[in-house]
N, C-alpha and C positions, 0 to 999 in steps of 0.2 A: 393500351397502342404499342412503346415501342419494342414490350416480347415480341407482338405477332409480327411486329419489321423485322426480329432480330430471327426470328425461329419461324419469319418467309425467303430469308438474306443464309442463312445458316452461320451470321457469328451478326456483328456487330455493323453498320456502313459502315464502321472507317478502316477496320478492317478486310472487308471484303474489299472495298475502293483500291487498297493497297495489297488485294493481293490479284483483281483480277488487273491495274498497273503492271506489275511487274509480272504478269502470264506474257501479259503484250506485248511487254516491250521484250520476251524472250521469244516469241510467239514473229514478232516483226521483225526479230534478228535472225531466224533461221528460214523466215518465208525472202528474204533480201539474200539473207547467200543461197539459196536454188533457184533465187531471177523470180522466185512464183510472185502474182499481182493475185488476187481476193478473183478476178472472174478469174482467170485458169481456173480456182477449186470449185465458181459458177459452170463453166463452160464444163469440169471435169463429172458433178455432179449431176449436170445435166447428161452427158452420154453416158452415166455407168446405169444412171433411170432407163434410159432410150434400148440400152442394150439388154439389162436384168426384162423390161417390155414385150419386148422384141421374142426375146427369150423366153417370156411366158406364153406368148403366144403359138410359140414351137412346140412349149408344155400340151395347152390345149388338146392341140392337133395330135400328136400325139397320145393325144387321153381319149378324143375320140372317135382314133381310128379302133384301139383294143378299145374300148367297148362297144364298137356296133358289131365287129368284129366276135364278139363274148356274144354281144347278141343274137350275134344273128345263127349262134347255137341255142341258149339256151331260154327265147323264149318258147323256138320252136317245140323243143321242149318237157316245158310247164305246160304250153297250153297242150299234149297228145295227155302229160296225166293228168291236167284237169277235167279230160273230158274222158281219160277213164276211168279215175273217184269220180265223176259226176253217175257214174252208173250205178254204182255202186249204193 
């Protein structure tokens, strides 16, 4: 059981706890220096996801317009070629 726990955590539980305490202290100092709060990070991630979401639908709209523009030429040509090959 101990080996599975160490493999899951990446090290012994004591060392992992010590590393987490040190990293948490450093991150807390940096966030305090920039006057950031955890909610600022949550709001930033939320705004980022919304902007990506909105850009995604804009990209899909552009893709669909290119697809329809190309289909307006390709589909009739395909049908004409199929009709011409059907006679043979």
